N, C-alpha and C positions, 0 to 999 in steps of 0.2 A: 858486342857491336863495341867499337872503339870508344874513348873516354871523349866527351865532347871539350872542344875548343871554344874560343871566344865565338868566331865567326864560321868555322867548318869544323866538320869530322873527317880525316884523313880517310884518304882512299885505302882500297882493300881490293884484293883479288877474288871473285866468288864463281860460283856455279860449277857443274862439272861439265855436261853436255854443253850447255850453255855458258860458255864463259865470259864475263865482264868483269869491269872495273867499278865500283861502287865508292862514294863518297857524297857526304851532306855539305851545303852551304847555305848561309843565312837569305831567306828570299828577301831583296832591299824594300819590296812592297806589304807583306805579309808580318815581316820579322820574325819570321819561323824557319825554321831547318828544311830544306826541302832536299831529296836524294836524288843524285845525277847518277846514272848509268851509263856505261861507255861501253858497248857490245864489240867483243873481238872476232866472231865465229867466222868473216870471211876468210881468215887462215885454216885452210883444210887439215894440215897437218896439226894434230894435238899437241904434240910437242913444241913447235914452233908457235902454235897458237897460244899455250900458256907463258912462253918466253917472252914473246910479245906484249901477253899484259901485264906481266911482272915488271917490265921496263916502263910500259906505260904508268903503271901504279909510281914508279917511284918519280917518276918525270910530273906527275899530277901533283903528287904530296910537295915539290919542290916550288911549284905553281903556286899550289894553296899557301903556302910558308910565306910566299913572296907577295900574296894579297892580292891573286886571280880570284875573281866570281865570275863563273860564266853567264851568270845571270844579268851582270849589269855590262859585260862584254869589256870590262877595264882591267888591264894587267898591271897588277901593282899598286891598285889605288885603294881598294877596300880593304885597309889592314886589321879593319877593327868596325863594327855596325856603331853607328851614332846615331844618337836621339836628336830629334829636332832641335832642343836648345842647346846641346852640345856642340852640333855643328855649325848653329849661327854664331856662337861666342867663339868659335876657332876662325871662322870667318872674320869678326871683327877684329879678333886679335892679330888675323895677317895683315889686315888692311890697314891696321893702326898707325906704324911705323910711317906709311907713305903719304898721310892725309897732314893738311894744314889743321891747326888746333881749333877753329871754328868747323871745321867739316866733321872733323872728329866728334866734337860734340854734338853735331848734327845725327852722325851715324849710332852715336851711343842712343840719343833719343829714339830714335827709329828701331833699335834692337831691343829697348826696355819695353817700347810698346808691343814688338812682336812675340816677346817672351810672355808678356802680362798676358796677352791674348791667348797663346798656346795653353798658359795654367788656367786661364778662366774656362777654356773650353774642354779641359783635360786631357790634349793631346801632346803635353811638354815631353812625355817619355816613350811616345811614338818613333819609331825609326823614321828616316827622312824618306824613303820610298811610299810609306802608306800617307805624305801629304799630299794630296790630288787637286784638281782644279775646283772642286768642291768647296774644301775648305779655303782655296784662294780666293773664290768668290764670295764666302761668308766674312774672310777677313777684310775686304777691301771696302764690302758693303757694308761693315760696322765703322771702319775708319773715314769712309765719306761720309756717314749719317751723322757724322758730330760738330756738323757745320765748319769743317775746314775746308779753307780754299780750295781752289783748281791747283795754284801753284804747290800747296802742302802735298796735295792727295798726288799729285803727278811725281812728286819728289820721291814720297815714300813707296809708289809703283816701281818705279825706277831703281830704288834701294833693292826691294822683293825681288825684281827680276834679276838684279846683277849677282844676290847672295845665293840665290836658287839654281842660275845657271853655273854659279860656281860649284853647287852640290852637285847637278848634271854631269859635270865634268869630271867631278871627283869618284864618279860612280854610284852616289849615295842615293840616288834615285834617277828612274828610267829618261824621264824630261822635264823642263822646266815647266810646272804648272800654272805659271805668271805669264808665261810669253804671248798667250792669245789677247791676253787684257790690254786694254787702250785707253790712253790716259784722258784727263777730263779737258773739255775744251777750255781755255784760258780767254778772257774777255781783254781786248786790247786794252793796252796802259792807256790811262787817262792822265798824261802827265805833261803840263804845257812850261814854257818856258816863261820867266819871272823878271817883267819889266823893271827899267831902273829905279822906277819912283816908291815900287812895292820893295825891291832889295832894300833900299835908304831905310823904310819902315822898318824891315825885320833887322837891319843891323841896330838900328836906334833900341828897340824894344832889347835884345842882349847886352847891349853895351851898358845901359840903364840899371840893368841887374846885375852888373859886373861879371857878368859869363864870359869872361875873356877866352877860355879854351872852346868854347863854343862857337865865338866868333872865329878864332883860328881854325879851327874844322872847316866851317863855311868857307873860309879864304882858300883852303887848301881844295875844296872841291870845286870852287867856281872859277878860282884863275890857275890852280896848278890840275884841275881835272882828275882829283884822286879819289876814289870810289868810298864810299861812307866805309864798309868793311876793312878795307886797307886803310884807311885813316885807323881805326881803332886799333889796328893791331901793329903800328908803328912803335918802335921802342926809340930810346935815347942814342943807342948805337948805331941808329940808321941815320943820323942826323951829323954832318960834317960841319961845325960851326965855323971854321976856319976859312972853309972856302964857299958857304953859304948854300950844301947841297943836301939835297934828302935823297937817300938811296930807299927804292922798294925793293924788296928781298923778292926773290923767286916762289919762296914758299908763303911771300903775301899777297902778291900781285895774282888777280882775278886770272892772267893768262900763264901763270908760271914763267912768265918773263921778268929779268931782272929790269927796273928802270931808275936813272937818274935824272933828277929834276932840280933846277936851280930855284931857289925859294927868293920867295919875295920879301922886301924891306920887313912889311908888318909881321908876317909870320917866321921870319927867322928871329926879329927883335921878340915876339912871344916866346918861343924855344929857347932863346938865350937866358931872359928870364926865368925859366922853367928849371934850367941846367945850375943854377946857383943857388938852389932851393936843397935844404937839408935833406938827405935821405935818397937822394935820386941816384943811382945806378945805371950804367949803361944798358941794362933789361928792364929797366923801368920804362913800362908803356907811357907814353906820353899824353894819353886820353884814357883816365881811369875813371874813379868816382869823382862824380862832379865834373867830368872831363877837366881832371887836373892828372898831374902823374902818378902812377901808383900802380903796385904788382898785379892786379886784378885786371882780367880783359875782361871789357864788358862787350855787350852785343849791339847792334843796330837798332834793336827794340829800345832799349834805352834811348839811345839818340832820336830814335823817329817820334817817342812819346813826347818828348821835349819839344820836337818841332809842330807836332799836332795841336799840343797846348797852344804855341804860339800862334798858330793858324785861327783858330777860336778865339784867342783874346782879340786878335786884330781884324776879325770878320774878313779874313782871306780865303780864297776858293781852295778847297780840297786838293784842286788837280795841280797845286805848289806842293811840290814833293821836295823832301831835302835834296833828292837826287835830281830835281829839275835844276840845281844851281849846275851840276856838271852840263846838263843838255844846254843850259843858257850860255854857261860860257863856252861850251864849242861852237855854238850859233853865233854870239858876237866875235869872238875869233876870227872866223871865216868870213864875217861880214865887214869886217874890219881891213881884209885883206892879206890874213896871216896864209901863207903857203899851208894848203890840206896837209902836205908831209909832217910839218912840224906840229901841225893838232894830233895827227894821229899817234905821232912817238909821244906826245905828249899826254893822252889819253889812253896808252896803252893797247891802242886797235890793232887786231892782227893784219886789216888790210885798209887800203884807201876807200875802198869801197863802202866800208862801216863809216868812213867819217864823213863820206860825201852824202850819206844817206841827211846829214843836218846843213845840206847846202839849198835846200829845196826853197828856205824863207829869203834867204840873200838873194838867190836865183828870181823869185817871183817879185821880188823889190826890184831887181835891174830890170828885168823884161819889161814891167810897167813905165819904169823911166825912160826906157828908149820905145816905146810905144806910143807915138805922138799924133796917132790919126784921130780923127774927128768924125760922128756920126753925121 
């Protein structure tokens, strides 16, 4: 028998009366070599049969060297067998260049959990094809049992579906074992707008503590409709101090669309003061440690922890989220008569229909004012 290669044993002609081409390939499910035979007996003339067998043998070896594996049906994709952890790391490396920095961190966190789980269960050295819906079910059960939210669970499931779909497309396994699984039902967001008197209390709370950076972030969210995650990713180079403009780059924007925003006097004044501080460069984040300029990208968790602490101190409803500032800003802009198109562009919504979901409060008040009938 020929010397084994990494994932196949070359084809050879065998037999006398019954002539066939024989070779071995890796079975992606078992991870072991499996023998494949192609019979050539349909050609009656023995000389023509042997000539055909040798030609078929040569063609088969060319295809095998190019990565063909008849057990996966893929041409040129299975150039070597990959273990589950090897394939997962390659998937992350391929994705990494196209991800935003915060998205890359999220992918890495999910990948770390997946690899740790594989190591813990002793399957990290399995070939991908051995991973079935049984392992998928066990992994998701453990992930969901740790008290994570439906949002986190669904994100993890989507990551795994995407990763294993890539494996299936590359011929590393016959099908996606995560495809049949459904996400957890998420509770509706209990997020309410914040009335003016409570906004004043919140503003005074942070101003008394000298948290000017946090105040500027609140203004960006309320008046300029910049999302919390986008705020934390802004750098000095994104602000044009001469023109008073803020550029939200595509790699920062949630919708991957660039937005240009004219900054209010309060926010612009704060950023000008930051600009003259020693050590700031164009690449410095506007809001880093203590929500002041720095080189480290902070997460929304840091932002929200401070917000929740404030709600407790002021005995305010838990339905007041930091993101409620954006909802409140949209609602009040529409209520004041600002054209929905302007609000849409400022908020970075894809369509007017998304913006107009906020008009129900204004419409309800107008209907009541117009309804003068009496019982």
